[in-house]
Structure formats: structure tokens, C-alpha cells
C-alpha positions as CSV (number, residue, x, y, z in Angstrom):
1,M,13.3,-28.6,-4.4
2,S,12.2,-30.7,-1.4
3,E,10.7,-34.2,-1.8
4,Q,7.4,-32.9,-0.4
5,V,7.1,-30.2,-3.1
6,I,8.0,-32.7,-5.8
7,A,5.3,-35.0,-4.5
8,L,2.7,-32.2,-4.6
9,L,3.3,-31.2,-8.2
10,P,1.7,-34.4,-9.7
11,A,-1.4,-33.9,-7.5
12,K,-2.1,-30.6,-9.1
13,L,-1.3,-31.9,-12.6
14,N,-3.6,-34.9,-12.1
15,A,-6.4,-32.6,-10.8
16,C,-6.0,-30.4,-13.8
17,R,-6.2,-33.3,-16.2
18,E,-9.2,-34.9,-14.5
19,L,-11.0,-31.5,-14.3
20,G,-10.4,-31.2,-18.1
21,H,-12.3,-34.4,-18.6
22,M,-15.1,-33.2,-16.4
23,L,-15.4,-30.0,-18.4
24,L,-16.0,-31.9,-21.6
25,K,-18.9,-33.7,-20.1
26,V,-20.3,-30.6,-18.5
27,Q,-20.1,-28.7,-21.8
28,K,-21.9,-31.5,-23.7
29,A,-24.7,-31.4,-21.0
30,S,-24.9,-27.6,-21.2
31,K,-24.3,-27.3,-17.5
32,G,-22.1,-25.0,-15.4
33,L,-19.2,-25.8,-13.1
34,A,-17.5,-24.2,-10.1
35,A,-13.8,-24.6,-9.5
36,V,-13.4,-24.1,-5.7
37,L,-10.1,-23.9,-3.8
38,V,-10.6,-24.5,-0.1
39,Q,-7.6,-23.5,1.9
40,L,-7.5,-24.2,5.7
41,D,-6.3,-21.2,7.5
42,H,-3.3,-21.8,9.8
43,F,-3.5,-25.6,9.4
44,Y,0.2,-25.9,10.2
45,R,-0.7,-25.2,13.9
46,I,-2.5,-28.5,14.1
47,V,0.5,-30.3,12.6
48,E,2.9,-28.6,14.9
49,A,0.7,-29.4,17.9
50,R,-0.2,-33.0,17.1
51,G,2.1,-34.2,14.3
52,M,1.9,-35.0,10.6
53,D,-0.1,-38.2,11.1
54,Y,-2.8,-36.5,13.1
55,G,-2.9,-33.7,10.5
56,C,-3.4,-36.2,7.7
57,E,-6.4,-37.7,9.6
58,V,-7.9,-34.3,10.0
59,M,-7.5,-33.6,6.3
60,Q,-9.2,-36.9,5.5
61,L,-12.1,-35.8,7.8
62,I,-12.4,-32.5,6.0
63,E,-12.3,-34.2,2.6
64,D,-15.2,-36.5,3.7
65,R,-17.2,-33.5,4.8
66,L,-16.7,-31.7,1.4
67,V,-17.8,-34.9,-0.4
68,E,-20.9,-34.9,1.8
69,A,-21.6,-31.3,1.1
70,G,-21.4,-31.8,-2.6
71,A,-23.2,-35.2,-2.7
72,D,-22.6,-36.9,-6.1
73,R,-22.1,-33.6,-8.0
74,S,-18.5,-32.8,-7.2
75,A,-15.0,-34.2,-7.5
76,I,-12.3,-33.4,-4.9
77,W,-8.5,-33.4,-5.1
78,Q,-6.1,-32.6,-2.2
79,L,-3.4,-30.2,-3.8
80,N,-1.2,-29.8,-0.8
81,D,-1.0,-29.9,3.0
82,S,-3.9,-27.5,3.6
83,T,-5.7,-27.0,0.3
84,F,-8.4,-28.9,-1.7
85,L,-9.7,-28.3,-5.2
86,V,-13.4,-29.0,-5.5
87,A,-15.1,-29.2,-8.9
88,A,-18.9,-28.8,-8.4
89,V,-21.3,-29.3,-11.3
90,L,-24.1,-26.7,-11.3
91,D,-27.4,-28.1,-12.3
92,A,-29.8,-25.3,-11.4
93,G,-27.7,-22.3,-12.3
94,Q,-25.3,-20.0,-10.4
95,A,-27.5,-19.5,-7.3
96,D,-27.3,-23.2,-6.7
97,G,-23.5,-23.0,-6.8
98,Y,-23.5,-20.2,-4.2
99,S,-25.5,-22.3,-1.7
100,M,-23.2,-25.3,-2.2
101,I,-20.1,-23.3,-1.6
102,E,-21.6,-21.8,1.6
103,R,-22.1,-25.4,2.7
104,Y,-18.4,-26.2,2.0
105,K,-17.4,-23.3,4.3
106,T,-19.9,-24.4,7.0
107,M,-18.8,-28.0,7.0
108,V,-15.1,-27.0,7.3
109,Q,-15.8,-24.8,10.3
110,H,-17.4,-27.5,12.4
111,P,-14.9,-28.6,15.1
112,V,-12.5,-31.3,14.0
113,G,-10.5,-33.8,15.9
114,F,-10.9,-37.1,17.7
115,G,-12.3,-37.8,21.1
116,S,-12.0,-34.8,23.4
117,D,-9.2,-33.4,21.2
118,R,-11.0,-30.8,19.2
119,F,-9.9,-27.9,17.0
120,H,-11.9,-25.1,15.3
121,L,-10.8,-24.3,11.8
122,T,-11.7,-21.6,9.3
123,A,-11.2,-21.8,5.5
124,S,-10.5,-19.2,2.8
125,I,-12.3,-20.1,-0.4
126,G,-11.6,-18.9,-4.0
127,V,-14.1,-19.6,-6.8
128,S,-14.1,-19.4,-10.5
129,L,-17.0,-20.4,-12.7
130,F,-17.3,-22.2,-16.0
131,P,-17.8,-20.9,-18.7
132,Q,-17.7,-17.2,-17.8
133,D,-14.4,-17.2,-15.9
134,G,-12.6,-19.7,-18.1
135,T,-13.2,-22.7,-20.5
136,T,-10.1,-24.8,-19.7
137,S,-9.1,-26.5,-16.5
138,E,-5.8,-24.4,-16.4
139,Q,-7.8,-21.2,-16.6
140,L,-10.3,-22.1,-14.0
141,I,-7.7,-23.3,-11.4
142,C,-5.6,-20.2,-12.1
143,H,-8.5,-17.9,-11.7
144,A,-9.7,-19.7,-8.5
145,E,-6.1,-19.1,-7.1
146,T,-6.4,-15.4,-8.0
147,A,-9.7,-15.2,-6.2
148,L,-8.3,-17.0,-3.2
149,Y,-5.2,-14.7,-3.0
150,S,-7.4,-11.6,-3.3
151,G,-9.7,-12.8,-0.6
152,V,-6.9,-13.6,1.8
153,L,-5.5,-10.1,1.4
154,K,-8.7,-8.8,2.8
155,G,-8.9,-11.3,5.7
156,E,-9.2,-15.0,6.4
157,G,-12.3,-17.1,6.4
158,Q,-13.9,-15.5,3.3
159,I,-15.4,-16.7,0.1
160,S,-14.1,-14.8,-2.9
161,Y,-15.2,-15.0,-6.5
162,Y,-12.9,-14.4,-9.4
163,L,-13.1,-10.9,-10.9
164,R,-11.2,-10.1,-14.1
165,A,-10.0,-6.8,-12.5
166,A,-8.2,-8.8,-9.8
167,T,-6.2,-10.6,-12.4
168,E,-5.3,-7.4,-14.2
169,Q,-4.3,-5.9,-10.9
170,I,-2.0,-8.9,-10.1
171,H,-0.4,-8.7,-13.5
172,R,0.2,-5.0,-13.1
173,Q,1.8,-5.6,-9.7
174,L,4.1,-8.1,-11.1
175,E,5.1,-5.7,-13.9
176,L,5.7,-2.9,-11.5
177,E,7.7,-5.1,-9.1
178,N,10.0,-6.1,-12.0
179,A,10.2,-2.7,-13.7
180,I,11.1,-0.7,-10.6
181,R,14.3,-2.7,-10.1
182,T,15.9,-1.0,-13.1
183,A,13.8,2.2,-13.4
184,L,16.4,4.4,-11.5
185,Y,19.3,3.2,-13.6
186,K,17.4,3.7,-16.8
187,G,16.6,7.4,-16.0
188,Q,12.8,6.9,-15.8
189,F,12.3,8.9,-12.6
190,H,12.1,12.7,-12.5
191,L,11.2,15.3,-9.9
192,N,8.5,17.9,-9.8
193,Y,8.6,20.9,-7.5
194,Q,5.5,22.5,-5.8
195,P,6.0,26.0,-4.2
196,I,5.4,26.5,-0.5
197,Y,4.7,30.1,0.7
198,Q,5.2,31.8,4.0
199,V,1.7,33.2,4.8
200,E,2.7,36.3,6.9
201,T,5.2,37.8,4.4
202,G,3.9,36.2,1.1
203,K,7.5,35.1,0.4
204,L,8.4,31.8,-1.2
205,R,9.5,29.4,1.5
206,G,10.7,26.7,-0.8
207,F,9.4,23.6,-2.7
208,E,8.0,20.2,-1.9
209,V,9.9,17.7,-4.0
210,L,7.6,15.2,-5.7
211,L,8.9,11.9,-7.2
212,R,7.4,10.9,-10.5
213,W,7.9,7.7,-12.6
214,N,7.2,7.7,-16.4
215,H,7.6,4.2,-17.7
216,P,8.0,3.9,-21.5
217,E,5.3,1.2,-21.7
218,L,3.3,1.4,-18.5
219,G,3.0,5.2,-18.6
220,S,2.8,7.5,-15.6
221,I,2.9,5.6,-12.3
222,Q,2.0,7.3,-9.0
223,P,4.2,7.0,-5.9
224,D,1.3,5.5,-3.9
225,E,1.4,2.6,-6.3
226,F,5.2,2.0,-6.8
227,I,6.7,3.0,-3.4
228,P,5.5,-0.1,-1.6
229,F,7.4,-2.2,-4.2
230,A,10.5,-0.1,-3.7
231,E,10.3,-0.7,0.0
232,K,9.7,-4.4,-0.5
233,N,12.7,-5.1,-2.8
234,G,15.2,-2.7,-1.3
235,M,15.2,-0.1,-4.0
236,I,13.8,2.6,-1.7
237,M,17.3,3.5,-0.4
238,P,19.0,4.2,-3.7
239,I,15.8,5.9,-5.0
240,G,15.6,8.1,-1.8
241,A,19.3,8.9,-2.0
242,W,18.9,10.0,-5.7
243,V,15.9,12.2,-4.8
244,I,17.8,14.1,-2.1
245,K,20.9,14.5,-4.3
246,Q,18.8,15.9,-7.2
247,A,16.9,18.2,-4.8
248,C,20.1,19.6,-3.4
249,R,21.5,20.1,-7.0
250,M,18.3,21.9,-8.0
251,L,18.4,24.1,-4.9
252,G,22.0,25.1,-5.7
253,T,20.9,26.5,-9.1
254,L,18.3,28.8,-7.6
255,P,19.0,32.5,-6.7
256,D,19.0,33.2,-3.0
257,H,18.9,29.5,-2.4
258,S,20.3,29.8,1.2
259,E,16.9,31.3,2.2
260,L,14.9,28.5,0.7
261,I,14.1,24.8,1.6
262,M,13.6,21.7,-0.3
263,S,11.0,19.5,1.4
264,V,11.4,15.8,0.7
265,N,9.0,12.9,1.5
266,I,10.8,9.9,3.1
267,S,9.7,6.4,3.8
268,P,9.7,4.8,7.3
269,T,11.7,2.0,5.7
270,E,14.5,4.6,4.8
271,L,14.4,6.1,8.2
272,A,14.8,2.7,9.9
273,D,18.0,2.1,7.9
274,C,21.1,2.6,10.1
275,T,22.9,4.4,7.3
276,Y,20.2,6.9,6.4
277,A,21.2,9.9,8.6
278,D,24.8,9.6,7.3
279,M,23.6,9.5,3.7
280,V,21.5,12.7,4.1
281,L,24.3,14.7,5.9
282,N,27.0,13.5,3.5
283,T,24.8,14.5,0.5
284,L,24.2,18.0,2.0
285,E,27.9,18.5,2.7
286,E,29.0,17.3,-0.8
287,A,26.4,19.7,-2.4
288,G,27.4,22.6,-0.2
289,I,23.8,23.0,1.1
290,P,23.2,24.0,4.7
291,P,21.2,21.4,6.7
292,Q,18.5,24.1,7.4
293,C,17.7,24.2,3.7
294,L,16.4,20.6,3.8
295,Q,13.1,19.5,5.3
296,L,12.2,15.8,5.6
297,E,8.6,14.9,5.6
298,I,7.8,11.8,7.6
299,K,4.4,10.0,7.4
300,A,1.9,10.5,10.2
301,G,0.4,7.4,11.8
302,Y,3.6,5.3,11.7
303,H,4.8,4.1,15.1
304,Y,8.3,5.6,15.0
305,V,8.6,5.3,18.7
306,N,8.7,1.5,18.4
307,C,11.8,1.8,16.2
308,D,15.0,2.9,18.0
309,R,16.9,3.4,14.7
310,S,14.2,5.7,13.4
311,I,14.2,7.9,16.5
312,K,18.0,8.0,16.5
313,A,18.1,9.1,12.9
314,L,15.4,11.8,13.4
315,T,17.2,13.1,16.5
316,R,20.5,13.3,14.8
317,L,19.2,15.0,11.7
318,H,17.2,17.4,13.9
319,A,20.2,18.3,16.0
320,S,22.2,18.9,12.7
321,G,19.7,21.5,11.6
322,V,17.6,19.5,9.2
323,F,13.9,20.4,9.5
324,I,11.5,17.6,10.3
325,A,7.8,17.8,9.3
326,L,5.0,15.4,10.0
327,D,3.1,14.8,6.8
328,D,-0.6,13.9,6.1
329,F,-1.7,14.9,9.6
330,G,-5.5,14.4,9.8
331,S,-5.6,11.4,7.6
332,M,-7.1,8.1,8.8
333,H,-4.3,6.8,11.0
334,S,-2.9,10.0,12.5
335,S,-3.4,11.6,15.9
336,L,-1.9,14.1,18.2
337,A,-0.3,11.2,20.2
338,S,1.6,10.1,17.1
339,F,4.1,13.0,17.3
340,Q,4.5,13.9,20.9
341,H,7.8,12.1,21.2
342,L,9.1,13.0,17.8
343,P,11.7,15.8,17.2
344,I,9.6,17.7,14.7
345,H,9.5,21.4,13.6
346,A,6.4,21.5,11.6
347,L,3.1,19.6,10.9
348,K,1.4,19.4,7.6
349,L,-2.4,19.4,7.7
350,D,-3.8,16.8,5.2
351,R,-5.7,18.1,2.2
352,S,-8.7,16.1,3.4
353,F,-9.1,18.6,6.3
354,I,-8.4,21.7,4.2
355,R,-10.9,20.7,1.5
356,E,-14.0,21.4,3.7
357,I,-12.9,24.3,5.9
358,D,-14.8,26.9,3.9
359,K,-18.1,25.1,4.5
360,E,-18.6,26.0,8.3
361,G,-18.5,22.2,9.1
362,V,-16.6,20.3,11.7
363,E,-13.3,20.6,9.7
364,H,-13.6,24.4,9.9
365,H,-13.5,24.4,13.7
366,I,-11.0,21.5,14.0
367,V,-8.4,23.2,11.8
368,E,-8.8,26.6,13.5
369,A,-8.4,25.0,16.9
370,M,-5.5,22.8,15.7
371,I,-3.5,25.7,14.5
372,G,-3.8,27.5,17.8
373,L,-2.9,24.3,19.7
374,L,0.2,23.5,17.6
375,H,1.5,27.1,18.0
376,K,1.3,26.7,21.7
377,L,3.4,23.5,21.4
378,G,5.9,25.5,19.3
379,I,5.2,23.7,16.1
380,C,4.7,25.4,12.7
381,V,1.7,24.6,10.6
382,I,1.8,23.9,6.9
383,A,-1.5,23.6,5.0
384,E,-1.5,21.5,1.8
385,G,-4.1,21.3,-0.8
386,V,-5.1,25.0,-0.8
387,E,-7.2,25.4,-3.9
388,Y,-9.6,28.3,-3.3
389,V,-9.3,31.9,-2.1
390,K,-11.7,31.4,0.7
391,Q,-9.5,28.6,2.1
392,Y,-6.5,30.8,1.8
393,E,-8.1,33.7,3.6
394,L,-9.4,31.5,6.5
395,L,-6.0,29.9,7.0
396,R,-4.3,33.2,7.0
397,G,-6.7,34.6,9.5
398,W,-6.1,31.6,11.8
399,G,-2.3,32.2,11.7
400,C,-1.3,29.3,9.5
401,D,2.5,29.6,8.9
402,Y,2.9,28.1,5.4
403,M,0.7,27.0,2.5
404,Q,0.9,25.1,-0.7
405,G,-1.7,24.0,-3.3
406,Y,-2.9,24.6,-6.8
407,L,-4.1,28.1,-5.9
408,L,-0.5,29.1,-5.1
409,G,1.3,27.0,-7.7
410,Q,1.1,23.6,-9.3
411,P,4.0,21.0,-9.3
412,A,6.3,21.6,-12.2
413,R,9.5,20.1,-13.7
414,P,12.6,22.3,-13.3
415,D,12.7,23.3,-17.0
416,I,9.3,24.9,-16.8
417,L,9.4,26.1,-13.1
418,D,8.6,29.8,-12.8
419,I,11.8,31.0,-11.1
420,T,10.6,34.6,-10.9
421,M,8.4,33.6,-8.0
422,I,11.6,33.6,-5.8
423,R,11.9,37.3,-6.3
424,R,8.3,38.1,-5.1
425,S,8.6,39.5,-1.6
426,E,5.2,40.8,-0.5
427,R,2.5,38.8,-2.1
428,T,1.8,35.2,-3.2
429,G,-0.4,36.4,-6.1
430,V,-3.6,35.5,-4.3
């Protein structure tokens, strides 16, 4: 631990102790109190530009302004290089506290410096209130930190008030981040399979492979929640390799499996790994599964063209016969420009588009035109989220190539999957 960090720890402990003394007085006087963390955004830039001594002078100037803004109703402690803790006594209720904290923000944002040397700062502010957010100094400081952290995630220069839900969310994130490190090796993951049908013939085209996590204590956890942690801590590669291995094994147990595909969602983080293409092709070879029986679904909206390793991996897999599909097309961050340089076979229309096509709105005309355009570009179209007969009939009339959704079949575990669907040759059952 550096000398600087060691020096900062007593500052926080001292602030916590003195805040505790203030709380006793506030409680006896039946008043409220706001614990306010004021963090200067990117303050290190001033220190880098002008040196530590200059930075210390600026911090003293900011402290003087905070004292002025709170008059004689607040106590201030500098916790580290860029953060102050302000304890403000609230005489006239919570509304009085709001106006005072706004003054803190305004005072910090006035230009700082000396002579003609001026800087413009912003501050992120986290607030917890006594007694509703905590009754001890430790609780109030901790909850103010939670508010500050939550606010910074949304953008700098904001005032954020503590919400109990934010603490619960942070606790859950910590639990998930720790739990996912061992979930694979403890056998907590399983795969569901949702059927994909070819529209023209009604035959089963294959299955989308859906990763699921059932934690013995945290319960069912959705991929949108846990995949970011797997990407962050490096678990995404072993988890992704396990998914493809299990999908290949499952496919090998199905009748007529050489005519089917397994469609697997992959992360941009996986694709950017230089070993990814080798892993996929080796897994297929070991399982005796032809490359054309695997389809990899990549996320729309990600800038693959900016990552040479991703493009090389996609190109190699494509050349080997693996199908590549662009998933979630039509969602917030996707566009036609996002795939024009990618070696893809198919495009999956996001369920947000499909949901409204039977209402003669803008989605109706967009999807109809999109299918025609993609066919002219030589790209197959897969519609996901098909739930009603009217949606199915419209998509079939527009020439959509493949469909999946609850109307055609819900995701299921292998032990309850209706294998007889593979033998259906003329109809999907719609």
C-alpha cells in the first residue's frame, strides 16, 4: 500500500468519528442532516498540468467555497485528492437541503485558478440523508458513496440521492461477479433449445441454443445480467466453449442431424480472442459435426470492423462453412451499415419489430421492405419473437426464410424437447 493511500485512511476515519459526534447533537435537536460527497471530475488533469502544489491550492479554494455555501451549518473533510465529505445540518426540512446542495454544485463549477490561469471544473455529488437513509456515520457515508457511484455511471456532474434499490443492485452485482467464477465448474449452467422453422417447406431448420443459469441461492439469472460479468472476468471463453461443445453433443443425438443447425449466440469478447476460431473448428471436428450445422449469432450494433481479430475470425469461420447470422437487427444500436462489411449468411429481425407488424403501423412496412432488400443482397431473413398467427401469415407472405417464437415452439431443455418435430416435413403446426 502506498504512503499516499495510508495517509488518506485516517482522514476518512476521522471524518467518520466527527460525523458521529454531529449526529448525536442533531438527533437531540430533532433536526436532519445530509451527508454529501463532492467529487471533482477529472481533477487529476489539473495536477498533471500544474503539479501537486497547485492542485492543493485549488482544493483549498474549493473547500473555502463549500464552507461559504454552507455558512455555519456544515462541517467539511477532505477525504482524498479530489473528494470532500460535507455534513450539512438541515434546519427547515429536506427542501432546505436540496437548495444547499445545489449551491455546492454551483460554487464548485465557478472557474478556479490564480491570475489568468483558470480551469473549469464539474463535480459529481452523492447524498444520503439522516435519519431516513441511515442513523450512523458509517451508514451515511457508505450510502453517500453508493449514490455517488450510481450517479457517475449515468454521467458526470450530477447530484444523486441515495436509493435503497441502488444498494441492493450493487450487492447483487457483487454476488453475481463472485458466483460466476465457479458456476461453470459447479454445473449450474444448462441449455434450452428453441426450434427454428423453414417457412417455405414447414420443416424444422434447427434450434437456437439458449444459455441459462440456475444458482442454488440466487435463483434463475438471465444472460443479459450475467454475461457482462463473464466478459469482464474472463469466464466468457470457457463458458462459450462449453456451450458449443454441449450444443454439438446435443445435435449428435438427434435423428437426421446432418440436416439441422444449432444456432449459438456469441459475445464480441469471444470473437476478439485470437484462439476463438480454432476452438470452434476443433470442437466441431472432435464432435464429428459438419461446420454447416453450426450457426453463430453475433450482436448487431457492435463495431466489428474496428477489430481486426474479429473480422479475421468471422472470415475464417465463414470460409470453413460455419453460418454467421447478425442477431437483434432492428434494436436501438443496429443499422444496415453495421453489417455491410461482415461475412454473414443471415440476419435476425429483432422481436421489437415483429411485435407490431400486424397493426398496419410503420413496423409493418419496414419489415416488408427489409425482407425484400435483404433478399436482393443475398441474405436470408430469420424472424424471432413470432407469437401470433397473423404475424406468421404476414411474414410468410413477404417471403421470410425462417421463423422462431412461442407460436412455433418454446425453449425447452433436452429432456423435455419434442423430438418428433424433426419428422414433420410439411407443416409447422400453425
